[in-house]
Backbone as CSV, one residue per row, in Angstrom:
resi,resn,N_x,N_y,N_z,CA_x,CA_y,CA_z,C_x,C_y,C_z
1,MET,1.170,-0.955,-0.422,0.065,-0.205,-0.150,1.308,0.738,-0.216
2,PHE,1.823,1.213,0.634,2.592,2.360,1.000,3.411,2.545,-0.593
3,ARG,3.893,1.201,-1.140,4.532,1.890,-2.270,3.298,2.307,-3.556
4,GLU,2.204,2.333,-3.373,1.160,3.273,-3.979,1.267,4.352,-3.800
5,ILE,0.723,4.894,-2.606,1.156,6.292,-2.526,2.244,7.165,-2.572
6,ARG,3.929,6.075,-2.856,4.264,7.455,-3.301,4.827,7.506,-4.523
7,PHE,3.837,6.105,-5.228,4.013,6.895,-7.009,3.514,7.511,-6.727
8,TYR,2.108,8.117,-5.847,0.960,9.188,-6.298,1.982,10.640,-5.924
9,ASP,2.657,10.297,-5.389,3.815,11.632,-4.397,4.714,11.396,-5.264
10,ASP,4.933,11.155,-6.323,6.430,11.553,-6.716,5.835,11.575,-8.596
11,TYR,4.372,11.167,-8.749,3.197,11.689,-10.085,3.192,13.326,-9.463
12,THR,2.860,13.449,-8.750,2.150,14.916,-8.364,3.410,15.949,-8.259
13,ASP,4.009,15.136,-7.496,5.726,16.649,-7.538,6.267,16.363,-9.308
14,ALA,6.043,15.520,-10.019,6.954,15.442,-11.295,5.887,16.354,-12.161
15,VAL,4.589,16.311,-12.398,3.730,17.052,-12.824,3.317,18.144,-12.746
16,THR,3.266,18.556,-11.344,3.729,19.892,-11.020,4.673,20.542,-10.898
17,ALA,5.980,20.117,-11.432,7.289,20.816,-11.389,7.353,21.701,-11.694
18,PRO,6.385,22.360,-13.246,6.733,23.325,-14.024,5.902,24.002,-13.955
19,TRP,5.228,24.275,-12.483,4.444,25.235,-12.111,4.587,26.939,-12.316
20,TRP,5.848,27.321,-12.328,6.148,28.157,-11.769,5.690,29.194,-13.931
21,LEU,6.529,27.810,-14.822,6.732,28.215,-16.235,4.990,28.634,-16.479
22,PHE,4.139,28.016,-16.422,2.377,28.484,-15.651,2.277,29.452,-15.598
23,CYS,2.622,29.849,-14.409,2.417,31.583,-14.134,3.306,32.856,-14.775
24,LEU,4.621,32.107,-15.239,5.077,32.978,-16.466,4.343,33.312,-17.257
25,LEU,3.766,32.038,-17.804,2.551,32.259,-19.261,1.738,33.630,-18.468
26,GLY,0.967,33.232,-17.447,-0.558,33.984,-17.052,0.047,35.496,-17.341
27,LEU,1.072,35.721,-16.347,1.666,36.697,-16.246,1.832,37.305,-17.863
28,ASN,2.804,36.709,-18.306,3.023,37.117,-19.795,1.318,37.870,-20.840
29,PHE,0.518,36.661,-20.975,-0.610,36.967,-21.251,-1.443,38.705,-20.238
30,ILE,-1.049,39.018,-19.059,-1.636,39.602,-18.687,-1.051,41.369,-18.804
31,LEU,0.638,41.146,-18.656,1.119,42.268,-19.365,0.842,42.175,-20.840
32,LEU,1.146,41.660,-21.569,0.776,41.633,-23.002,-0.675,42.718,-22.920
33,GLY,-1.425,42.008,-22.506,-3.276,42.710,-22.777,-2.855,44.449,-22.084
34,VAL,-2.226,44.602,-20.989,-1.961,45.812,-20.633,-1.215,46.784,-21.898
35,LEU,-0.240,46.073,-21.981,0.825,47.011,-23.203,-0.217,46.963,-24.145
36,ILE,-0.905,46.884,-24.692,-1.789,46.616,-25.648,-3.201,47.541,-25.519
37,VAL,-3.232,47.558,-25.070,-4.173,48.658,-23.891,-3.095,50.348,-23.815
38,ILE,-2.100,50.047,-23.413,-1.895,51.195,-23.324,-0.855,51.908,-24.353
39,PHE,-0.578,50.641,-25.360,0.527,51.035,-26.677,-0.344,50.496,-27.918
40,PRO,-1.618,50.806,-28.401,-2.174,49.879,-29.469,-1.046,50.334,-31.028
41,GLU,-0.463,51.433,-30.841,0.764,51.115,-31.845,1.874,50.191,-32.187
42,LEU,1.813,49.784,-30.907,2.884,48.795,-31.248,2.255,47.383,-31.375
43,LEU,0.326,47.185,-31.576,0.801,45.905,-31.347,1.536,45.038,-32.411
44,ALA,1.332,44.586,-33.082,2.470,44.100,-33.928,4.013,43.508,-33.242
45,TYR,4.279,44.633,-32.798,5.406,44.066,-31.914,5.643,44.109,-30.557
46,LEU,4.322,43.854,-29.547,4.197,43.670,-28.899,3.094,41.933,-28.720
47,ALA,2.839,41.708,-30.206,2.373,40.071,-30.370,3.631,39.175,-30.901
48,ALA,4.203,39.991,-31.353,5.478,39.333,-32.193,6.534,38.652,-30.733
49,ALA,6.395,39.545,-30.139,7.320,39.543,-28.719,6.405,37.995,-27.992
50,PHE,5.136,38.185,-27.841,4.742,37.575,-27.024,4.629,36.629,-27.990
51,LEU,4.917,36.226,-28.632,4.626,34.981,-29.459,5.778,34.134,-29.272
52,LEU,7.141,35.171,-29.353,8.140,34.086,-29.121,8.829,33.771,-27.833
53,PHE,8.068,34.911,-26.679,8.266,34.363,-25.464,8.388,33.280,-25.442
54,ASN,6.701,33.439,-25.534,6.123,31.783,-24.913,5.946,30.553,-25.886
55,GLY,6.563,31.228,-27.025,7.036,29.454,-27.621,7.881,28.583,-26.653
56,LEU,9.245,29.728,-26.397,9.851,29.266,-25.407,9.956,28.851,-24.281
57,VAL,8.863,29.390,-23.538,8.269,29.116,-22.281,7.602,27.119,-22.420
58,LEU,6.992,26.936,-23.650,5.831,26.067,-23.959,7.214,25.193,-24.773
59,LEU,8.291,25.537,-24.823,9.280,24.847,-25.093,9.976,23.834,-24.151
60,LEU,9.743,24.907,-22.923,10.423,24.092,-21.715,9.415,23.088,-21.296
61,VAL,8.121,23.504,-20.956,7.081,23.454,-20.632,7.474,21.503,-21.108
62,GLY,7.771,21.248,-22.457,7.210,19.903,-23.109,8.286,19.498,-22.852
63,TRP,9.859,19.746,-22.119,11.223,19.219,-22.295,10.573,18.846,-20.848
64,LYS,10.787,19.400,-19.840,10.109,18.659,-18.195,9.278,17.721,-17.989
65,PHE,8.338,17.514,-19.455,7.253,16.544,-19.262,7.780,14.699,-20.227
66,ARG,8.767,15.555,-21.607,9.837,14.921,-21.679,10.402,13.759,-21.179
67,ARG,10.902,14.967,-20.059,12.035,14.158,-19.210,11.003,13.181,-17.669
68,PHE,9.802,13.630,-17.547,8.985,13.327,-16.619,8.732,11.489,-17.397
69,LYS,8.524,11.385,-18.365,8.411,10.321,-19.468,9.066,9.701,-19.090
70,LYS,10.501,9.548,-19.091,11.693,8.821,-19.335,11.361,8.470,-17.919
71,LEU,11.820,9.315,-16.948,12.040,8.898,-15.340,10.294,7.968,-15.099
72,TYR,9.521,8.106,-15.687,8.223,7.151,-15.095,9.043,5.971,-15.817
73,ARG,8.923,5.902,-17.024,9.200,4.800,-18.199,9.800,3.647,-17.344
74,GLY,11.638,4.393,-16.190,12.471,3.628,-16.006,11.579,3.039,-14.587
75,TRP,11.237,3.766,-14.074,10.794,4.092,-12.456,9.478,2.814,-12.592
76,ARG,8.952,2.144,-13.901,7.638,1.709,-14.023,8.040,0.305,-14.038
77,GLU,9.521,0.218,-15.133,10.353,-1.189,-15.422,10.835,-1.459,-13.871
78,THR,11.549,-0.887,-13.424,12.368,-1.619,-12.347,11.314,-1.704,-11.080
79,ARG,10.705,-1.133,-10.840,9.256,-1.456,-9.476,8.331,-2.509,-9.857
80,TRP,7.348,-2.341,-11.212,6.374,-3.152,-11.164,6.663,-4.145,-12.083
81,GLN,7.805,-5.452,-11.949,8.291,-7.075,-12.804,7.291,-7.717,-11.976
82,PRO,6.643,-8.288,-12.584,5.915,-9.564,-12.148,6.295,-10.569,-11.679
């Protein structure tokens, strides 16, 4: 029973690890909205910067999830042998 609880603890820790990246994306959305309201003439430049930044952050999130998937496969192969 304790082995299963530890699994869920490890799983939750790994899935929520990039929480700060999601917060960064949310703050970027808010900042972009405020800047567009203040400087509507710079809309194209702000949108381009926003897309580049968020693309990089999403690549980081994807990389973290890919790493987690590899760790999970290794954990599953070593612990759940029939």
